[in-house]
C-alpha positions in Angstrom: -46.5 67.0 43.1 -47.1 66.8 39.4 -49.2 64.0 38.1 -47.5 61.2 36.2 -47.5 61.6 32.4 -49.6 59.1 30.5 -47.7 56.6 28.4 -47.9 57.7 24.7 -48.6 54.6 22.6 -47.3 56.2 19.5 -43.8 56.5 21.0 -41.6 53.4 20.4 -40.1 51.8 23.5 -36.3 51.5 23.5 -35.1 48.0 24.1 -33.6 47.2 27.5 -30.1 45.8 27.3 -30.1 42.1 28.1 -33.8 41.6 27.7 -35.2 40.2 24.5 -37.9 42.3 22.9 -41.5 41.2 23.4 -43.2 39.5 20.5 -46.6 40.9 19.7 -49.5 38.5 20.4 -50.7 38.5 16.8 -47.2 37.4 15.4 -46.5 34.6 17.9 -46.2 31.2 16.3 -49.1 29.0 16.7 -48.6 26.0 18.9 -47.9 22.8 16.9 -50.5 20.3 17.1 -49.1 17.0 18.2 -49.7 14.0 15.9 -50.1 10.4 16.7 -46.4 9.9 16.9 -45.9 12.5 19.6 -43.4 14.5 17.6 -45.6 17.2 16.2 -47.0 17.7 12.7 -43.7 18.9 11.3 -41.7 15.8 12.3 -38.9 14.9 9.9 -39.1 11.3 8.6 -35.8 9.5 8.6 -34.2 8.4 5.4 -34.9 4.8 4.5 -31.9 2.5 4.6 -31.6 -0.6 2.5 -31.1 -3.9 4.3 -27.6 -5.4 4.3 -27.4 -8.4 2.1 -24.5 -10.8 2.8 -23.1 -12.0 -0.5 -21.2 -15.3 -0.8 -17.4 -15.0 -0.5 -15.7 -14.7 -3.8 -11.8 -14.9 -3.6 -11.5 -13.2 -7.0 -13.4 -10.1 -5.9 -11.2 -7.3 -4.6 -14.0 -5.2 -3.1 -15.8 -5.7 0.2 -16.2 -4.1 3.6 -13.3 -2.7 5.6 -13.3 -5.7 8.0 -13.0 -8.0 5.0 -10.1 -6.1 3.6 -8.3 -6.0 6.9 -8.8 -9.8 7.5 -7.6 -10.6 4.0 -4.6 -8.2 4.2 -3.6 -9.6 7.6 -3.8 -13.1 6.2 -1.6 -12.2 3.2 0.9 -10.5 5.5 1.0 -13.4 7.9 1.5 -15.9 5.1 4.3 -13.8 3.7 6.1 -13.6 7.0 5.8 -17.3 7.6 6.7 -18.4 4.1 9.3 -15.8 3.1 11.0 -14.8 6.3 10.4 -17.2 9.2 11.0 -20.7 7.8 13.9 -22.1 5.7 13.4 -23.2 2.1 13.6 -27.0 1.7 15.6 -26.6 -1.5 18.7 -25.2 0.1 17.8 -24.9 3.8 18.2 -21.2 4.0 15.9 -18.4 5.2 15.9 -15.4 2.9 18.1 -13.3 5.2 20.6 -16.1 5.6 20.7 -16.7 1.8 21.4 -13.0 1.2 24.1 -13.0 3.9 25.8 -15.9 2.2 25.5 -14.3 -1.2 27.0 -11.1 0.1 29.9 -13.0 1.7 30.4 -14.9 -1.6 30.6 -11.6 -3.5 33.1 -10.1 -1.1 35.1 -13.3 -0.4 38.8 -13.1 -0.9 39.9 -15.6 1.7 40.5 -13.0 4.4 38.3 -12.0 7.3 35.8 -9.2 6.6 34.4 -6.8 9.2 30.8 -7.9 10.0 29.6 -4.3 9.6 30.8 -4.3 6.0 29.0 -7.6 5.3 25.8 -6.2 6.9 26.0 -3.1 4.7 26.6 -5.2 1.6 23.7 -7.5 2.5 21.3 -4.5 2.8 21.5 -4.2 -1.0 19.4 -7.4 -1.1 17.6 -7.5 2.3 14.9 -4.7 2.9 14.3 -5.3 6.6 17.1 -3.4 8.3 20.6 -4.0 9.6 19.7 -5.4 13.0 18.0 -8.5 11.6 21.0 -9.1 9.3 23.5 -8.8 12.1 21.6 -11.1 14.4 21.2 -13.7 11.6 24.9 -13.6 10.7 25.8 -14.2 14.4 23.5 -17.3 14.5 25.1 -18.7 11.3 28.6 -18.1 12.6 27.9 -19.8 15.9 26.8 -22.9 14.0 30.4 -23.1 12.6 29.3 -24.9 9.4 29.3 -22.1 6.8 30.8 -18.9 8.4 34.0 -18.7 10.4 33.9 -15.9 13.0 36.7 -14.0 14.6 36.0 -12.0 17.8 33.2 -12.1 20.4 30.2 -13.8 18.8 28.5 -14.4 22.1 27.8 -17.7 23.9 24.8 -19.8 22.9 25.0 -21.7 26.2 25.1 -18.7 28.6 23.1 -16.3 26.4 25.8 -13.7 26.3 25.3 -11.4 23.3 27.8 -10.8 20.5 29.9 -7.7 20.3 28.9 -4.9 18.0 29.3 -5.6 14.3 32.2 -3.1 14.0 34.3 -5.2 16.4 33.9 -8.7 14.9 34.9 -10.3 11.6 33.9 -13.3 9.5 34.5 -15.2 6.3 33.2 -18.2 4.5 34.4 -21.7 5.5 35.9 -24.0 3.0 32.8 -26.1 3.1 30.6 -23.2 2.1 32.9 -22.2 -0.7 32.9 -25.6 -2.4 29.4 -26.9 -1.6 27.0 -24.0 -1.7 27.6 -21.8 -4.7 27.3 -22.5 -8.4 26.3 -19.5 -10.5 25.8 -21.7 -13.6 22.9 -23.6 -11.8 21.5 -20.7 -9.8 18.4 -18.8 -10.8 18.5 -15.1 -10.0 15.7 -12.5 -9.6 15.9 -8.7 -9.2 16.4 -7.4 -5.6 13.8 -5.4 -3.8 14.8 -2.1 -5.5 15.7 -3.6 -8.9 19.3 -2.6 -8.8 20.9 -6.0 -8.2 20.3 -9.7 -8.8 19.9 -12.1 -5.9 19.6 -16.0 -5.9 16.3 -17.6 -5.5 17.8 -20.8 -4.0 21.3 -22.2 -3.8 22.1 -25.5 -5.6 23.4 -26.8 -2.3 24.9 -30.3 -2.0 24.3 -30.3 1.8 21.0 -31.1 3.6 21.3 -27.8 5.6 17.7 -27.8 6.7 18.5 -30.7 9.0 21.2 -28.7 10.8 18.9 -25.9 11.9 17.0 -26.3 15.2 
């Protein structure tokens, strides 16, 4: 049996697959000496952050934190909804959508019944919030029977039955509305939401309509 050959130190060893090569002792990194903070001598010091200073509220200042902008934006939106959409104006007793419906009916009025879908489409030139809100508001006005005369199924306010679709019902202005609501010589107009038309700010109504709404 032949003797085992001695290992030749001048011959490089081939690396074994899957095993990391050994690091010579003289090139091994020295162990870091731990400092007083326990993180070692090469510990990275965090960046200093300035303290947050709360400044007094200035309503004229548009800047501010995100929460401040959200709070202010929500307050502005809520004020707009309450003032310009949800409550009637004391000057003529109309909400904006109701005033726009009445103006659209006045423009299309020829004494005959008009399909409600046509009135809704014409009102959308002035009202930017969709046809559903216009149709619902028109049905409410027609059921009060003061200003709009309806023909067809406008629902039942006592049983809660809904009105028929707008393509199946018709409406027109009452004689009271024709003679007591509109006066273009006394009406102030402003551009509509897209600037293509003019809509009334308030009607010079002779009726205390705000007392008729629930």
